[in-house]
Each structure stands twice: as structure tokens, then as C-alpha cells.
C-alpha positions as CSV (number, residue, x, y, z in Angstrom):
1,M,-68.4,148.0,-75.7
2,N,-67.6,145.2,-78.1
3,F,-66.8,145.7,-81.8
4,I,-70.4,145.0,-83.0
5,A,-71.9,147.5,-80.5
6,I,-69.4,150.2,-81.7
7,L,-70.6,149.6,-85.2
8,L,-74.2,149.9,-84.2
9,V,-73.5,153.2,-82.4
10,L,-71.6,154.6,-85.4
11,F,-74.7,153.8,-87.6
12,N,-77.0,155.3,-85.0
13,Q,-78.4,151.9,-84.0
14,I,-78.7,150.4,-80.6
15,S,-78.3,146.8,-79.6
16,P,-81.3,144.8,-78.2
17,P,-81.3,143.0,-74.9
18,T,-80.4,139.3,-75.1
19,N,-81.1,136.0,-73.4
20,I,-84.8,136.6,-72.8
21,I,-86.0,134.0,-70.2
22,A,-89.6,133.8,-68.9
23,K,-90.5,131.7,-65.9
24,D,-93.5,131.2,-63.6
25,A,-93.3,133.3,-60.5
26,P,-92.4,131.0,-57.5
27,D,-94.3,130.7,-54.2
28,D,-97.4,132.6,-55.4
29,G,-101.1,131.9,-56.0
30,G,-100.7,132.0,-59.8
31,G,-101.3,134.7,-62.3
32,S,-97.7,136.0,-62.5
33,I,-94.7,135.4,-64.8
34,I,-91.2,136.8,-64.3
35,V,-89.3,137.9,-67.4
36,N,-85.5,138.2,-67.2
37,W,-83.0,139.4,-69.8
38,Q,-79.4,140.5,-70.1
39,L,-78.8,144.3,-70.5
40,S,-78.3,145.8,-73.9
41,A,-74.7,146.6,-74.7
42,D,-75.9,150.2,-75.0
43,D,-77.7,150.3,-71.7
44,E,-76.0,153.6,-70.7
45,L,-77.5,155.3,-73.7
46,L,-81.0,153.9,-73.2
47,K,-84.0,155.5,-71.7
48,Q,-86.0,152.4,-70.9
49,Y,-87.0,148.8,-71.8
50,K,-90.4,148.0,-73.2
51,V,-91.9,144.6,-72.6
52,Y,-94.2,142.9,-75.1
53,R,-96.3,139.8,-74.6
54,S,-98.0,137.3,-77.0
55,R,-100.8,135.1,-75.8
56,A,-101.2,131.7,-77.4
57,R,-99.4,132.6,-80.6
58,A,-101.3,135.8,-81.0
59,E,-99.8,139.2,-81.9
60,F,-97.4,140.7,-79.4
61,E,-98.8,143.6,-77.3
62,F,-97.2,146.2,-75.1
63,I,-97.6,145.4,-71.4
64,G,-95.1,147.5,-69.5
65,I,-91.9,149.6,-69.1
66,T,-88.8,149.3,-66.9
67,P,-86.1,151.9,-66.5
68,A,-82.7,151.4,-68.1
69,G,-80.4,149.2,-66.0
70,M,-83.3,146.8,-64.9
71,T,-83.1,143.2,-66.0
72,S,-86.5,141.8,-65.0
73,F,-90.2,142.5,-65.2
74,I,-93.1,140.9,-63.4
75,D,-96.2,140.3,-65.5
76,D,-98.9,139.9,-62.8
77,R,-101.9,139.9,-65.2
78,T,-101.6,136.4,-66.7
79,E,-104.2,133.6,-66.8
80,D,-103.1,130.3,-65.4
81,G,-102.8,127.5,-68.0
82,V,-102.3,129.9,-71.0
83,E,-99.1,129.9,-73.0
84,Y,-97.2,133.2,-73.1
85,R,-94.1,134.5,-75.0
86,Y,-92.3,137.7,-74.4
87,K,-90.0,140.2,-76.2
88,V,-88.1,143.1,-74.7
89,A,-87.2,146.3,-76.7
90,A,-84.3,148.6,-75.8
91,T,-85.5,152.2,-76.3
92,K,-83.6,155.4,-76.9
93,D,-85.6,158.5,-77.9
94,D,-87.5,157.4,-81.0
95,E,-85.2,154.4,-81.7
96,S,-85.7,150.9,-80.4
97,A,-84.2,147.5,-80.8
98,I,-86.4,144.5,-80.1
99,S,-85.1,141.2,-78.8
100,T,-85.8,137.7,-79.9
101,E,-88.8,135.7,-78.5
102,S,-88.5,134.2,-75.0
103,N,-89.4,130.6,-74.3
104,I,-93.1,129.6,-73.9
105,T,-94.2,129.9,-70.3
106,I,-97.4,129.1,-68.3
107,S,-98.3,130.5,-64.9
108,S,-99.7,128.3,-62.2
109,P,-100.3,128.5,-58.4
110,Q,-98.0,126.7,-55.9
111,W,-99.3,124.6,-53.1
112,F,-96.7,125.8,-50.6
113,N,-94.9,129.2,-50.2
114,K,-91.3,128.2,-49.2
115,G,-90.9,131.7,-47.9
116,Y,-93.1,130.8,-44.9
117,T,-91.3,127.6,-44.0
118,N,-90.3,129.0,-40.7
119,V,-93.9,130.0,-39.9
120,F,-95.1,126.4,-40.8
121,I,-92.5,124.9,-38.5
122,G,-93.4,127.3,-35.7
123,M,-97.2,126.5,-36.1
124,A,-96.5,122.8,-36.1
125,L,-94.4,123.0,-32.9
126,F,-97.1,125.2,-31.3
127,S,-99.9,122.8,-32.3
128,F,-97.9,119.8,-30.9
129,C,-97.5,121.6,-27.6
130,V,-101.2,122.5,-27.3
131,I,-102.3,118.9,-28.2
132,L,-99.7,117.4,-25.7
133,F,-100.9,119.5,-22.8
134,I,-104.6,118.9,-23.6
135,Y,-103.8,115.2,-23.6
136,R,-102.0,115.5,-20.2
137,A,-104.8,117.5,-18.7
138,R,-107.4,114.9,-19.8
139,M,-105.3,112.1,-18.3
140,G,-105.6,113.8,-15.0
141,K,-102.1,115.4,-14.8
142,E,-101.9,118.5,-12.8
143,L,-100.9,121.5,-15.0
144,F,-99.3,124.4,-13.2
145,V,-100.8,127.8,-14.0
146,R,-99.3,131.0,-12.5
147,R,-101.4,132.3,-9.7
148,I,-103.4,135.4,-10.5
149,A,-104.5,137.4,-7.5
150,G,-107.7,138.7,-9.0
151,L,-108.9,135.2,-9.9
152,Q,-108.0,133.8,-6.6
153,A,-110.2,136.4,-5.0
154,V,-113.3,135.3,-7.0
155,D,-114.4,132.7,-4.4
156,E,-113.8,135.1,-1.6
157,A,-115.7,137.9,-3.3
158,V,-118.7,135.7,-4.0
159,G,-118.6,134.4,-0.4
160,R,-118.5,137.9,0.9
161,A,-121.6,138.9,-1.0
162,T,-123.4,135.7,0.2
163,E,-122.6,136.4,3.8
164,M,-123.7,140.0,3.5
165,G,-126.9,139.0,1.7
166,R,-126.1,141.5,-1.1
167,P,-126.0,140.9,-4.8
168,I,-123.0,140.7,-7.2
169,L,-122.8,143.1,-10.2
170,F,-121.1,141.8,-13.3
171,V,-120.5,144.3,-16.2
172,P,-119.3,142.5,-19.4
173,G,-117.8,145.7,-20.8
174,T,-119.1,148.0,-23.4
175,G,-117.7,146.3,-26.5
176,L,-119.5,144.3,-29.2
177,V,-119.9,140.5,-29.1
178,D,-117.1,140.1,-31.7
179,N,-114.6,141.8,-29.4
180,V,-112.0,139.3,-27.9
181,A,-112.3,140.9,-24.5
182,T,-116.1,140.6,-24.5
183,I,-115.8,136.9,-25.4
184,A,-113.3,136.4,-22.5
185,S,-115.7,138.3,-20.2
186,L,-118.6,136.1,-21.1
187,N,-116.5,133.0,-20.4
188,I,-115.7,134.3,-16.9
189,L,-119.4,135.3,-16.4
190,G,-120.3,131.6,-16.9
191,E,-117.9,130.5,-14.1
192,V,-119.1,133.3,-11.7
193,A,-122.7,132.4,-12.4
194,K,-122.1,128.8,-11.4
195,K,-120.8,130.0,-8.0
196,T,-123.7,132.4,-7.5
197,A,-126.1,129.5,-8.3
198,Q,-124.4,127.2,-5.8
199,Y,-124.5,129.9,-3.0
200,G,-127.9,131.3,-3.9
201,T,-126.4,134.8,-4.3
202,P,-128.3,137.3,-6.5
203,L,-126.5,138.2,-9.7
204,I,-127.0,141.5,-11.7
205,V,-125.7,141.6,-15.3
206,P,-126.5,144.9,-17.2
207,N,-125.6,145.1,-20.9
208,R,-124.9,147.8,-23.4
209,D,-125.2,145.8,-26.6
210,P,-128.4,143.8,-27.4
211,I,-126.5,140.9,-28.9
212,V,-124.1,140.7,-25.9
213,Y,-127.2,140.8,-23.7
214,T,-128.7,137.8,-25.5
215,V,-125.5,135.8,-25.2
216,A,-125.0,136.7,-21.6
217,R,-128.5,135.7,-20.7
218,E,-128.0,132.2,-22.3
219,V,-124.6,131.9,-20.6
220,V,-126.0,132.6,-17.1
221,K,-129.0,130.3,-17.8
222,E,-126.8,127.5,-18.9
223,S,-124.5,127.9,-15.8
224,Y,-127.5,127.6,-13.5
225,T,-128.6,124.5,-15.3
226,Q,-125.1,122.9,-15.1
227,V,-125.0,123.1,-11.3
228,G,-128.5,121.7,-11.0
229,R,-130.3,125.0,-10.1
230,P,-132.3,126.0,-13.2
231,D,-135.2,127.1,-11.0
232,A,-132.9,129.7,-9.3
233,F,-132.3,131.5,-12.6
234,D,-134.0,134.9,-12.7
235,P,-134.5,136.0,-16.3
236,D,-134.7,139.7,-15.2
237,S,-131.2,139.5,-13.6
238,V,-129.6,139.8,-17.1
239,F,-131.0,142.8,-19.0
240,F,-130.3,145.4,-21.7
241,V,-129.8,149.0,-20.7
242,T,-128.9,151.3,-23.6
243,N,-126.6,151.6,-26.5
244,D,-125.5,155.1,-25.4
245,Q,-122.0,154.9,-23.8
246,F,-122.4,157.4,-20.9
247,G,-126.1,156.6,-20.6
248,F,-125.1,153.0,-19.8
249,A,-122.4,154.2,-17.4
250,A,-125.0,156.4,-15.5
251,A,-127.4,153.5,-15.3
252,V,-124.8,151.1,-13.9
253,D,-123.7,153.8,-11.4
254,G,-127.3,154.0,-10.3
255,I,-127.4,150.3,-9.7
256,M,-124.3,150.4,-7.6
257,L,-125.7,153.1,-5.4
258,R,-129.3,151.6,-5.1
259,E,-128.6,147.9,-4.9
260,R,-125.3,148.3,-3.0
261,P,-123.7,145.1,-4.5
262,A,-121.0,143.6,-2.3
263,T,-118.8,142.7,-5.3
264,N,-118.4,144.3,-8.7
265,F,-116.9,142.5,-11.7
266,L,-115.8,145.0,-14.4
267,L,-114.5,142.7,-17.1
268,G,-114.3,143.2,-20.9
269,Y,-113.6,146.1,-23.2
270,F,-114.1,149.5,-21.7
271,M,-113.6,153.1,-22.9
272,A,-113.8,156.4,-21.2
273,E,-116.6,155.2,-18.8
274,S,-114.1,152.9,-17.0
275,L,-113.1,155.5,-14.4
276,I,-116.7,156.6,-13.8
277,L,-117.7,153.0,-13.1
278,A,-114.7,152.1,-11.0
279,E,-114.9,155.3,-8.8
280,T,-118.6,154.8,-8.1
281,G,-118.0,151.2,-7.2
282,A,-115.2,152.2,-4.8
283,F,-117.4,154.8,-3.3
284,S,-120.2,152.2,-2.6
285,G,-117.7,150.1,-0.7
286,A,-117.8,147.0,-3.0
287,V,-114.9,144.7,-3.6
288,Q,-114.0,145.3,-7.3
289,I,-112.3,142.8,-9.7
290,A,-111.6,144.5,-13.0
291,G,-109.9,143.5,-16.2
292,T,-109.5,144.8,-19.8
293,D,-107.2,144.6,-22.8
294,A,-107.7,148.4,-23.4
295,V,-104.3,149.6,-22.4
296,S,-105.4,153.2,-22.0
297,Q,-108.0,152.2,-19.4
298,L,-105.9,149.9,-17.3
299,P,-104.4,152.7,-15.1
300,F,-107.9,153.7,-13.9
301,F,-108.8,150.1,-12.9
302,V,-105.5,149.7,-11.2
303,T,-106.1,152.8,-9.2
304,A,-109.7,152.4,-8.2
305,C,-110.2,148.6,-8.0
306,D,-109.0,146.0,-5.6
307,Y,-107.8,143.5,-8.2
308,T,-107.0,144.1,-11.9
309,L,-106.5,141.5,-14.6
310,I,-104.0,143.0,-17.1
311,G,-104.0,142.0,-20.8
312,E,-103.8,138.3,-21.3
313,E,-104.7,137.5,-17.7
314,L,-108.3,138.3,-18.8
315,Y,-108.0,135.7,-21.6
316,A,-106.6,133.1,-19.2
317,A,-109.3,133.6,-16.6
318,S,-111.8,131.1,-18.0
319,A,-109.2,128.3,-18.0
320,Y,-108.0,129.3,-14.6
321,L,-111.4,129.2,-13.0
322,S,-113.0,126.2,-14.8
323,R,-109.9,124.0,-14.9
324,E,-111.3,122.6,-18.2
325,P,-108.7,120.3,-19.8
326,L,-109.2,121.8,-23.3
327,L,-108.7,125.4,-22.0
328,L,-105.9,124.5,-19.7
329,G,-104.0,122.6,-22.4
330,A,-104.4,125.5,-24.8
331,L,-103.2,128.0,-22.2
332,K,-100.1,125.9,-21.3
333,G,-99.3,125.4,-25.0
334,Q,-99.4,129.2,-25.6
335,D,-97.1,129.7,-22.6
336,V,-94.6,127.2,-24.0
337,G,-94.8,128.8,-27.4
338,K,-94.1,132.2,-26.0
339,L,-91.1,130.8,-24.0
340,V,-89.6,129.2,-27.1
341,A,-90.1,132.5,-29.1
342,I,-88.4,134.5,-26.4
343,I,-85.4,132.0,-26.3
344,L,-85.1,132.1,-30.1
345,L,-85.2,135.9,-30.1
346,I,-82.5,136.1,-27.5
347,L,-80.3,133.6,-29.3
348,G,-80.9,135.3,-32.6
349,S,-79.9,138.7,-31.1
350,I,-76.7,137.2,-29.6
351,L,-75.7,135.5,-32.9
352,G,-76.6,138.6,-34.9
353,L,-74.3,140.7,-32.7
354,L,-71.4,138.3,-32.3
355,T,-71.3,136.7,-35.8
356,K,-71.9,137.6,-39.5
357,L,-74.5,134.9,-39.9
358,P,-77.7,135.9,-41.8
359,V,-79.9,135.6,-38.7
360,A,-82.5,138.1,-39.9
361,E,-83.1,136.0,-43.1
362,W,-83.7,132.9,-40.9
363,F,-86.5,134.7,-39.0
364,G,-87.7,136.7,-42.0
């Protein structure tokens, strides 16, 4: 302690904190001010620091407490554009020593959070890759997409059903329309419907959710129109069954055994009914192409179906089948983005192990 602090202690007085500085909190949406100070010379004897605030030259009011040893306080209850001043009091039992006033400070929102600079750079690079590949696809450049066995078998499966004179069963999962897997399934349904329209193959699409049923019906109708066969569309081929999970599974099993479809598409979000559907389809002798992003149900599809789309293969299917430039470009851009992310993670891990560079902060 310095000489003045010793005198204060001898007279049972404590010294206040000094150098009170208030500043607008950086990289936020406004409404916050950070108050900093230098510790009281008697910090070891203190119990806590009390923070006071004055709004637009009004009286100071108590707003918060920090333990002894702390040198900052965040006031997150300010109004942007209003002038604030602060005082900090060092407290010991019933005694306190209050500081001088801080500078006048105004809180305000920032346009850009510098803490997310790396995210901004990553998104900019990713967007550039997507736009570049979409442009190349529209210019007629051939974009390589990894071959997926289940999708390559679609033409064969539709052709098989046509030759046998039997229908195709397409189940768009049991999820709601806002489920990503359901949306991907409806995109695939559109491509399958185009092929059935061209070949004149009957298509059966049972649905568990009324909204999914409405969307699926319009998707199939639009697909038949696009290939010039609107007259071949049968409105009764797409229908609503029931909201009940196992009631729906029982109804679809009945369709498999009565109609004897040559090909079953089980694509979308599935739950416990997945094995029931897949086993019944296998028993009926149909070729089955399944896919879901529900990890717990994938083993059942892999075991009981001929082809299984795993995870993101389900999302890539619509681009793979349609060869639409917009979808292909987005797919290729995502692949490049993942490749770059993997390379950065590997390099970061190597640098983190072999050097003392703050690699974690760069990616943080």
C-alpha cells in the first residue's frame, strides 16, 4: 500500500476505485455500455464494488454489484442515444468510498460484428463458388457429380415397372412439409413423376400429412404437364391416408400386398414404421429405393432395401436426376466449400500441434 492508503486504513477509511472509464460495448446491437476502473488500493479488504448510473444528468442510481478484484461491469440495460455517467463505490461492511464520475457515454448498435469476420469471409467464398458453378452449368459446361447407385437405378426401376405392367409406389415419408427430408423427397417425386408420365406407368403416392398431400398432388400434376401429358394425370393416384403413424404404415403395407407395385420409393423422413414398410416391400418382391436423414432408421433401409440414399445423398438427388443448372451449381459449390473446410481443419490441426500459433482464435 502507498502512504495515503495506509493513512486511510489507520483512520478506518477505505480508498475508492480510480480512473473510471465508460465506453460503448463493441460489436453488439446496442443497449450496452462497459464500465472499467482501476482497483481500490484496499481491494484485499473489500467485499464488493457497487456501480451507479446517472441518466442525462439525473441523480445517480444503483444498477449492479461486482465482487472485489473485478475491474469491469457491463450495463446491458441502456437506451441508445441517451447520455450516461457512472460512479463505482468500493464497499467494506458498512463503509464505502465512491469514485469520481466517469466520462459521458452513449450506447449505439454496430453495423458489423468483427468477431464474425471469418464467417463473413467463408460465406463470401462459398457464395462465389456457388455462383461460379451455376454460371458454368448454364454455359453448358459438364459438371461432374459423384455417381450414386440408388439414383442411377431410378430409370431401371421405372422401366422394370413399365415392362411388368405394374405400378410404382412412392412414399414421401411421414414428416411434415417443413421437414428438409420431406422437401427433398417432393423434389425427387417430381422427377420420378416425369418418367412415369413418359412411360405411361401408374404412380401411387399415399400421404400421411394433409399439407404434404396437397403439395405432392401439385408436384405430380405439374410434372405430367411439363412432359406434355396432362391428360395422363390421375388425381386419385395421390391421396391422403391418415395422420396416425402406424395406421399409415398398415395402409401402405396393404397397398404393397394388393397392388403388387414393381418398384417402391421410400424417401423422406421416417420413424419406427421404416422397418415395417421396408420388410413388407421386400416380401412383395418389389425393387426398393429408400433414403432418409433419420440416422436411427438408416440401418433398417440398408438391410431391407436394394438401394439406400444416406444423409446428404437424399438432398443431392433432385440435382442429380434433373441436371438443372441452378441445382447442380449449388451442389458443386457446397462440395467445394466442404473440401475447403476439411483442408483448413487439417492444416489448423497440424499448425496447432506443431506450433504455438493461436490457431483456435483464428477459427473461433
